[in-house]
C-alpha positions as CSV (number, residue, x, y, z in Angstrom):
1,M,3.9,-6.9,-10.0
2,T,2.3,-3.5,-9.9
3,V,2.8,-1.5,-6.7
4,V,-0.2,0.7,-5.8
5,L,0.7,3.6,-3.6
6,S,-1.8,5.6,-1.4
7,V,-2.1,9.4,-1.7
8,K,-0.1,9.8,1.4
9,Q,2.7,7.5,0.2
10,K,2.8,9.3,-3.1
11,I,3.2,12.7,-1.3
12,L,5.9,11.3,1.0
13,L,7.7,9.7,-1.9
14,S,7.6,12.9,-3.9
15,L,8.8,14.9,-0.9
16,W,11.8,12.6,-0.2
17,L,12.6,12.4,-3.9
18,M,12.5,16.2,-4.4
19,T,14.6,16.7,-1.3
20,F,17.1,14.2,-2.6
21,L,17.3,15.7,-6.0
22,M,17.6,19.3,-4.7
23,L,20.4,18.3,-2.3
24,V,22.2,16.4,-5.1
25,L,22.0,19.5,-7.2
26,A,23.1,21.7,-4.3
27,G,26.0,19.2,-3.7
28,V,27.1,19.3,-7.4
29,L,27.0,23.1,-7.5
30,A,28.9,23.3,-4.2
31,S,31.5,20.9,-5.5
32,V,32.0,22.8,-8.7
33,W,32.2,26.1,-6.8
34,F,34.7,24.7,-4.3
35,T,36.9,23.2,-7.0
36,Q,37.0,26.4,-9.0
37,D,37.5,28.5,-5.8
38,Q,40.4,26.3,-4.7
39,A,42.0,26.5,-8.1
40,K,41.6,30.3,-8.1
41,R,43.1,30.5,-4.6
42,L,46.1,28.4,-5.7
43,D,46.6,30.5,-8.8
44,A,46.3,33.7,-6.8
45,F,48.8,32.4,-4.3
46,L,51.3,31.4,-7.0
47,V,50.9,34.8,-8.8
48,T,51.3,36.8,-5.6
49,E,54.2,34.8,-4.3
50,S,56.0,34.8,-7.7
51,H,55.6,38.6,-8.0
52,S,56.9,38.9,-4.4
53,V,60.0,36.9,-5.2
54,Q,60.5,38.8,-8.5
55,E,60.3,42.1,-6.7
56,L,62.8,40.9,-4.1
57,L,65.3,39.7,-6.7
58,Q,65.0,42.8,-8.8
59,T,65.5,44.9,-5.7
60,Y,68.7,43.0,-5.0
61,F,70.1,43.6,-8.5
62,N,69.1,47.2,-8.5
63,T,70.8,47.7,-5.1
64,N,74.0,45.9,-6.1
65,S,74.2,47.2,-9.7
66,G,77.8,47.6,-11.0
67,E,79.4,46.0,-8.0
68,G,81.5,42.9,-8.7
69,V,81.8,40.8,-11.8
70,G,78.6,39.5,-13.3
71,V,76.5,41.0,-10.7
72,D,73.7,41.2,-13.2
73,S,73.6,37.5,-13.6
74,V,71.8,34.9,-11.5
75,S,74.9,32.7,-11.6
76,N,76.8,35.3,-9.5
77,A,78.0,33.7,-6.3
78,D,77.0,36.6,-4.1
79,F,73.5,36.4,-5.5
80,Q,73.3,32.7,-4.9
81,G,74.3,33.3,-1.3
82,F,71.6,35.9,-1.0
83,V,69.1,33.3,-2.4
84,D,70.3,30.6,0.1
85,A,69.7,33.1,2.9
86,Y,66.2,33.9,1.5
87,F,65.3,30.2,1.2
88,K,66.1,29.7,4.9
89,V,64.0,32.7,5.9
90,R,61.2,31.5,3.6
91,L,61.4,28.0,5.2
92,D,60.5,29.4,8.6
93,R,57.6,31.5,7.2
94,P,54.2,29.8,7.3
95,Q,52.8,29.1,3.8
96,P,49.3,28.0,2.9
97,Y,50.7,25.5,0.3
98,K,53.8,23.4,0.1
99,T,55.9,24.8,-2.7
100,T,59.2,24.4,-4.6
101,L,60.9,27.6,-5.6
102,G,63.6,27.5,-8.3
103,I,65.8,30.2,-9.9
104,F,66.8,29.4,-13.4
105,S,69.2,31.0,-15.9
106,T,67.9,32.3,-19.3
107,S,69.1,29.1,-20.9
108,G,66.8,27.1,-18.6
109,V,69.5,25.8,-16.3
110,E,68.6,25.5,-12.6
111,V,70.7,27.7,-10.4
112,K,69.1,27.3,-7.0
113,A,66.0,25.4,-5.7
114,S,64.3,25.5,-2.3
115,N,63.9,21.7,-2.2
116,S,64.1,18.8,-4.5
117,A,60.5,17.7,-4.2
118,L,59.7,18.7,-7.8
119,N,62.0,18.6,-10.8
120,L,61.2,22.0,-12.2
121,S,63.9,21.9,-14.9
122,S,62.1,19.1,-16.7
123,V,59.6,21.6,-18.1
124,K,60.5,23.7,-21.1
125,V,58.9,27.2,-20.7
126,P,59.6,30.0,-23.2
127,M,61.1,33.2,-21.9
128,M,58.3,35.8,-21.6
129,A,58.1,39.1,-19.8
130,R,54.7,38.4,-18.3
131,L,53.9,35.8,-15.8
132,Q,52.8,32.3,-17.0
133,L,50.8,29.7,-15.2
134,V,51.4,26.1,-16.3
135,T,49.9,22.8,-15.3
136,V,52.4,20.0,-15.5
137,E,50.8,16.5,-15.9
138,G,52.7,13.5,-14.7
139,F,53.4,11.9,-11.4
140,P,52.9,13.8,-9.3
141,P,51.0,16.6,-11.2
142,Y,51.6,20.2,-10.2
143,R,50.8,23.8,-11.0
144,M,53.7,26.2,-11.7
145,A,54.1,30.0,-12.1
146,V,56.9,31.2,-14.3
147,V,58.1,34.9,-14.3
148,S,61.3,36.5,-15.6
149,V,63.8,38.3,-13.4
150,M,64.4,41.7,-15.1
151,H,67.4,44.0,-14.8
152,N,68.2,47.0,-17.0
153,R,65.1,46.1,-19.1
154,R,66.4,42.6,-20.0
155,A,65.7,39.2,-18.6
156,I,68.6,37.7,-16.7
157,G,66.8,34.6,-15.4
158,T,63.5,33.1,-14.5
159,I,61.6,32.3,-11.3
160,R,59.7,29.0,-11.1
161,L,57.3,28.5,-8.2
162,A,55.4,25.2,-8.2
163,C,52.8,23.5,-5.9
164,L,51.4,19.9,-6.0
165,T,47.8,19.7,-7.3
166,T,47.3,16.8,-4.9
167,T,47.0,19.5,-2.2
168,L,43.8,20.5,-3.9
169,E,42.6,16.8,-4.0
170,D,43.3,16.4,-0.3
171,E,41.3,19.5,0.5
172,W,38.6,18.3,-1.9
173,H,38.3,14.9,-0.1
174,S,38.0,16.6,3.2
175,Y,35.4,19.0,1.8
176,E,33.6,16.1,0.1
177,F,33.3,14.2,3.4
178,S,32.0,17.2,5.2
179,L,29.6,18.0,2.3
180,V,28.2,14.5,2.2
181,A,27.8,14.5,6.0
182,V,26.0,17.9,6.1
183,L,23.8,17.1,3.1
184,G,22.9,13.7,4.5
185,L,22.0,15.4,7.9
186,I,19.9,18.0,6.0
187,F,18.2,15.3,3.9
188,V,17.2,13.2,6.9
189,S,16.2,16.2,9.0
190,F,14.2,17.8,6.2
191,G,12.6,14.5,5.2
192,L,11.5,13.8,8.8
193,L,10.2,17.3,9.3
194,G,8.4,17.1,6.0
195,T,6.9,13.7,6.9
196,A,5.7,15.1,10.2
197,S,4.3,18.2,8.5
198,I,2.5,16.1,5.9
199,H,1.2,13.8,8.7
200,W,-0.1,16.8,10.6
201,S,-1.6,18.4,7.4
202,L,-3.5,15.1,6.7
203,R,-4.9,15.0,10.2
204,P,-8.3,16.5,9.0
205,I,-8.6,13.7,6.4
206,R,-7.9,11.1,9.1
207,Q,-10.5,12.6,11.3
208,M,-13.0,12.5,8.4
209,S,-12.1,8.9,7.8
210,L,-12.6,7.9,11.4
211,S,-16.0,9.6,11.6
212,A,-16.9,8.0,8.2
213,Q,-16.2,4.5,9.6
214,N,-19.0,4.9,12.1
215,I,-21.5,5.9,9.4
216,S,-23.7,3.0,8.2
217,D,-27.3,2.4,7.1
218,S,-28.2,2.2,10.8
219,H,-26.3,5.4,11.8
220,L,-27.0,7.8,9.0
221,D,-27.5,10.6,11.5
222,L,-23.7,10.8,12.0
223,R,-21.7,13.4,10.0
224,L,-18.1,13.9,8.9
225,V,-15.9,16.2,11.0
226,V,-15.5,19.5,9.0
227,P,-11.9,20.8,9.3
228,P,-11.4,24.5,10.0
229,G,-10.9,26.9,7.1
230,K,-12.5,27.1,3.7
231,D,-10.1,24.9,1.7
232,K,-11.0,22.1,-0.7
233,I,-11.0,19.5,2.1
234,A,-13.5,21.4,4.2
235,Q,-15.7,21.9,1.1
236,M,-15.5,18.2,0.3
237,A,-16.5,17.4,3.9
238,E,-19.5,19.8,3.7
239,T,-20.6,18.3,0.4
240,L,-20.4,14.8,1.8
241,N,-22.4,15.9,4.8
242,K,-25.1,17.3,2.6
243,L,-25.2,14.0,0.7
244,L,-25.5,12.1,4.0
245,A,-28.3,14.3,5.1
246,K,-30.2,13.6,1.8
247,L,-29.5,9.8,2.2
248,E,-30.8,9.9,5.7
249,S,-33.9,11.7,4.6
250,D,-34.5,9.2,1.8
251,F,-33.8,6.2,4.0
252,E,-36.2,7.5,6.7
253,F,-38.9,8.0,4.0
254,E,-38.3,4.5,2.7
255,E,-38.6,3.0,6.2
256,A,-41.7,5.1,7.0
257,L,-43.3,4.1,3.7
258,V,-42.7,0.4,4.3
259,G,-43.9,0.6,7.9
260,H,-47.0,2.6,7.0
261,L,-47.9,0.4,4.0
262,S,-47.5,-2.7,6.1
263,H,-49.8,-1.4,8.8
264,E,-52.3,0.1,6.4
265,L,-52.5,-3.0,4.2
266,R,-52.8,-5.6,6.9
267,T,-56.3,-4.4,8.0
268,P,-58.0,-4.6,4.5
269,L,-56.2,-7.9,3.9
270,T,-57.5,-9.3,7.2
271,I,-61.0,-8.2,6.2
272,L,-60.6,-9.7,2.7
273,R,-59.4,-13.0,4.2
274,A,-62.4,-13.1,6.5
275,R,-64.8,-12.5,3.6
276,N,-63.1,-15.3,1.6
277,E,-63.4,-17.7,4.6
278,I,-67.1,-16.9,4.8
279,A,-67.6,-17.4,1.1
280,L,-65.6,-20.6,1.3
281,D,-67.9,-21.9,4.1
282,K,-71.0,-21.0,2.1
283,N,-69.7,-22.7,-1.1
284,S,-67.9,-25.7,0.5
285,D,-70.1,-28.0,-1.5
286,K,-69.2,-26.5,-4.8
287,P,-65.7,-27.7,-5.9
288,E,-65.3,-25.0,-8.6
289,F,-65.8,-22.2,-6.1
290,R,-63.9,-23.9,-3.3
291,S,-60.6,-24.1,-5.2
292,V,-60.9,-20.4,-6.1
293,F,-61.4,-19.3,-2.5
294,E,-58.6,-21.6,-1.3
295,D,-56.2,-20.1,-3.8
296,N,-57.4,-16.6,-2.7
297,L,-56.7,-17.4,0.9
298,A,-53.2,-18.8,0.0
299,E,-52.3,-15.6,-1.9
300,I,-53.6,-13.4,1.0
301,D,-51.5,-15.4,3.5
302,S,-48.5,-14.9,1.2
303,I,-49.1,-11.2,1.0
304,V,-49.6,-10.9,4.8
305,S,-46.4,-12.9,5.4
306,L,-44.5,-10.6,3.0
307,L,-45.8,-7.5,4.7
308,T,-44.9,-8.9,8.1
309,T,-41.4,-9.7,6.9
310,L,-41.0,-6.2,5.4
311,L,-42.3,-4.6,8.7
312,N,-39.8,-6.6,10.8
313,L,-37.0,-5.7,8.4
314,A,-37.9,-2.0,8.5
315,R,-38.1,-2.0,12.3
316,M,-34.6,-3.7,12.6
317,E,-33.0,-1.3,10.1
318,G,-34.9,1.6,11.5
319,K,-33.0,1.5,14.8
320,M,-36.2,0.9,16.8
321,G,-34.3,-0.6,19.7
322,L,-35.4,-4.2,19.1
323,V,-32.0,-5.6,20.2
324,Q,-32.4,-6.4,23.9
325,R,-28.8,-7.1,24.8
326,R,-28.3,-9.6,27.6
327,P,-26.1,-12.6,28.2
328,C,-27.2,-15.6,26.2
329,D,-26.1,-19.1,25.3
330,L,-25.9,-19.6,21.5
331,A,-25.9,-23.4,22.1
332,V,-29.3,-23.2,23.8
333,V,-30.7,-21.0,21.0
334,L,-29.5,-23.4,18.2
335,K,-30.5,-26.6,20.1
336,D,-34.0,-25.4,20.9
337,L,-34.5,-24.2,17.3
338,I,-33.4,-27.4,15.7
339,E,-35.4,-29.6,18.1
340,E,-38.5,-27.4,17.6
341,F,-38.5,-28.2,13.9
342,E,-37.6,-31.8,14.2
343,P,-40.9,-32.9,12.5
344,L,-39.7,-31.1,9.4
345,W,-36.3,-32.8,9.4
346,E,-38.0,-36.2,9.9
347,E,-40.3,-35.5,7.0
348,K,-37.4,-35.2,4.6
349,D,-35.3,-37.8,6.5
350,L,-32.7,-35.1,7.3
351,S,-30.1,-35.3,10.1
352,F,-27.5,-33.0,11.6
353,Q,-23.8,-33.6,11.9
354,L,-22.5,-31.5,14.8
355,T,-18.9,-30.3,15.3
356,L,-18.9,-28.4,18.6
357,P,-16.1,-26.8,20.6
358,G,-13.9,-29.3,22.5
359,G,-14.4,-31.9,19.8
360,N,-17.9,-32.7,21.0
361,T,-20.6,-34.0,18.6
362,S,-23.7,-33.8,20.8
363,W,-25.5,-30.9,22.5
364,A,-25.4,-32.7,25.8
365,Q,-21.6,-32.4,25.9
366,C,-21.4,-28.9,24.3
367,P,-20.0,-26.2,26.7
368,P,-21.9,-22.9,27.0
369,L,-21.4,-20.6,24.0
370,K,-21.5,-17.4,25.9
371,S,-22.4,-14.2,23.9
372,T,-24.4,-11.0,24.4
373,G,-27.5,-10.2,22.3
374,D,-31.2,-10.7,21.8
375,P,-32.0,-14.4,21.7
376,A,-35.3,-13.8,19.9
377,L,-33.6,-12.0,17.0
378,L,-30.7,-14.5,16.9
379,R,-33.3,-17.2,16.7
380,Q,-34.9,-15.5,13.7
381,G,-31.5,-15.1,12.0
382,F,-30.6,-18.8,12.5
383,L,-34.1,-19.9,11.4
384,N,-33.7,-18.2,8.0
385,I,-30.4,-20.1,7.4
386,L,-31.9,-23.4,8.5
387,T,-35.0,-22.8,6.3
388,N,-32.7,-22.4,3.3
389,A,-30.7,-25.5,4.3
390,F,-33.9,-27.5,4.7
391,K,-35.3,-26.2,1.4
392,Y,-32.2,-27.0,-0.7
393,T,-31.0,-30.2,1.0
394,P,-32.0,-33.4,-0.8
395,K,-34.0,-36.0,1.0
396,G,-32.1,-38.4,3.2
397,S,-29.0,-36.1,3.4
398,R,-27.2,-34.5,6.3
399,I,-26.8,-30.8,7.3
400,H,-23.5,-30.0,8.9
401,L,-23.3,-27.5,11.7
402,S,-19.9,-26.6,13.1
403,I,-19.1,-24.1,15.9
404,D,-15.6,-23.1,16.9
405,E,-13.7,-20.3,18.5
406,S,-12.2,-17.5,16.3
407,K,-10.6,-14.1,16.8
408,A,-10.7,-10.8,15.0
409,G,-7.8,-8.7,16.3
410,D,-8.3,-8.7,20.1
411,S,-12.0,-9.6,19.9
412,P,-12.9,-13.2,20.6
413,Q,-15.7,-14.6,18.4
414,W,-17.8,-17.6,17.7
415,R,-17.6,-19.0,14.2
416,I,-20.9,-20.8,13.3
417,T,-21.0,-22.6,10.0
418,F,-24.1,-24.1,8.3
419,R,-23.3,-26.4,5.4
420,N,-25.8,-28.3,3.3
421,P,-25.1,-30.7,0.4
422,G,-27.5,-29.0,-2.0
423,P,-26.6,-27.1,-5.1
424,P,-23.7,-24.6,-4.8
425,I,-24.3,-20.9,-5.0
426,P,-23.0,-19.3,-8.2
427,E,-19.9,-17.3,-7.6
428,E,-21.5,-14.0,-8.8
429,S,-24.3,-14.5,-6.4
430,L,-22.3,-15.1,-3.2
431,D,-22.6,-11.5,-2.1
432,L,-26.0,-10.8,-3.8
433,V,-27.9,-13.4,-1.8
434,F,-28.0,-11.0,1.2
435,K,-29.8,-8.3,-0.8
436,R,-33.6,-7.9,-0.5
437,F,-35.8,-9.9,-3.0
438,Y,-32.7,-11.4,-4.6
439,R,-33.1,-15.0,-5.8
440,V,-30.4,-17.1,-7.4
441,E,-30.8,-17.4,-11.1
442,G,-30.4,-20.9,-12.7
443,Q,-32.0,-22.7,-9.8
444,D,-35.6,-23.8,-9.7
445,P,-36.8,-22.4,-6.3
446,D,-40.3,-23.8,-6.9
447,H,-39.0,-27.3,-7.3
448,Y,-37.0,-27.1,-4.0
449,E,-39.9,-25.5,-2.2
450,K,-42.4,-28.1,-3.4
451,T,-40.2,-31.1,-2.6
452,S,-39.3,-29.6,0.8
453,G,-43.0,-29.5,1.8
454,L,-43.1,-25.7,2.2
455,E,-46.5,-24.3,1.2
456,Q,-45.4,-20.7,0.5
457,R,-42.7,-19.6,-1.9
458,G,-39.9,-17.4,-0.4
459,F,-39.6,-13.7,-1.1
460,G,-35.8,-13.4,-1.1
461,L,-35.9,-11.6,2.2
462,G,-34.8,-14.3,4.7
463,L,-31.0,-13.9,4.2
464,A,-31.4,-10.0,4.1
465,I,-33.0,-10.3,7.6
466,T,-30.3,-12.6,8.8
467,K,-27.6,-10.2,7.7
468,T,-29.3,-7.3,9.5
469,V,-29.7,-9.4,12.7
470,V,-26.0,-10.4,12.6
471,E,-24.8,-6.8,12.0
472,L,-27.1,-5.5,14.8
473,H,-25.1,-7.9,17.0
474,N,-21.7,-6.6,15.7
475,G,-21.1,-9.7,13.7
476,R,-20.5,-10.7,10.1
477,I,-21.9,-13.2,7.7
478,R,-20.7,-14.6,4.4
479,A,-21.7,-17.3,1.9
480,Y,-19.3,-19.6,0.2
481,N,-19.0,-22.9,-1.6
482,P,-17.0,-25.5,0.3
483,A,-14.5,-27.7,-1.5
484,K,-16.5,-30.7,-0.5
485,G,-19.5,-29.4,-2.4
486,G,-22.8,-27.8,-1.5
487,A,-23.3,-24.3,0.0
488,A,-22.3,-22.9,3.3
489,F,-23.0,-19.8,5.4
490,E,-20.5,-18.6,8.0
491,I,-21.6,-16.4,10.9
492,L,-19.2,-14.6,13.3
493,L,-20.6,-13.3,16.6
494,P,-18.9,-11.7,19.6
495,R,-17.8,-14.2,22.3
496,S,-18.2,-13.4,25.9
497,H,-15.7,-14.5,28.5
498,P,-16.9,-17.2,30.8
């Protein structure tokens, strides 16, 4: 399954990912630095402390040189007493690390040790004049400094100072917990601040989107909000506003052209019709002329009907204020319209199956379908749907009309569905049937229009007018093919509270 992210989601994901990677890198570098720094601090302590002990012992031997037997040996009893006293003083002195200090003879035998925590004699270290640092693996592992005790330019013993490396591990765990807590707090804080910053930065785009939602073919005079500054977003808004201005100009020209042509052509067509009627009266006794003039009158009526339809469509889409909004009852509009054309239904032996709110099946029991709009325009919109249903419904069939309550968000609506048992609409034409002059391919409109008793062929404008009427009333319309067969049109119109 492919996940499609919006631009904002991609920016936020990139921000959080980059923040996470940067903090992980910072954490790794901080961990490496801390580990190395602690190791250096331990080695520095061992070196400093070992040299301090070395200087102390060498001072002892230099001070007591030549007194007593074996005074220049670490095995001397007086020296061992001095070491015991030093260990006691050392025990009371605060130390940054817990250590074990041992004095060894040149042969590697332990003479004295400050404690028995570590077995320092288990490590074989060669005698060297300079200080050595040794890491002893095992359980537990420890770090040890080894330095010789010098007297009269010769080594008379060694000093071994060791510290557990678990001390470093304990400090590392404490540091790791603090580091993770701090980095986690920084990650969340920086991520939230970045999210808020991006949300604030995208505010101009949201304002443009909100203003664009109000722009339609009936509100082309509206423009996008241009954000301050001269950045790319402001330039895009200005470019789109120029495009909208051009579209508005072209649309107004188209509406004016249709209106003017309709007005200008109706007069000569009326004159032409009158002349044909006069000629028909004069030649009524000549069949060959009569048929010609009758065909001319039929074509003139067809052109006048087309011009009238175009003029009405141009007026509705031209925002000429034809919608006289007032409370109305959709049930009354539909009932009167169906009853008015009852002779047509009887001619094809058509009937209506009603499914009304409350489970009613007759207009007499139907509750008021309260709405707000122009009854005359709504009547025209419903008429075009019923004309199609009448045209494509076979003789002796039944047209289904169902009305129920619906809801779009918090807005209550009426759902009005017309279904006829005629041929289904091809899937590719379900959206196109509402376009001007569009007629479904693969169907023989002439056949249905002749069998339906209609004298004039349609122009493909009826459903376009219905769509305009519905949208002028803040509604929606769609065409679909029911599972039971046939074709259906669903209209959603705002519902008023009783």
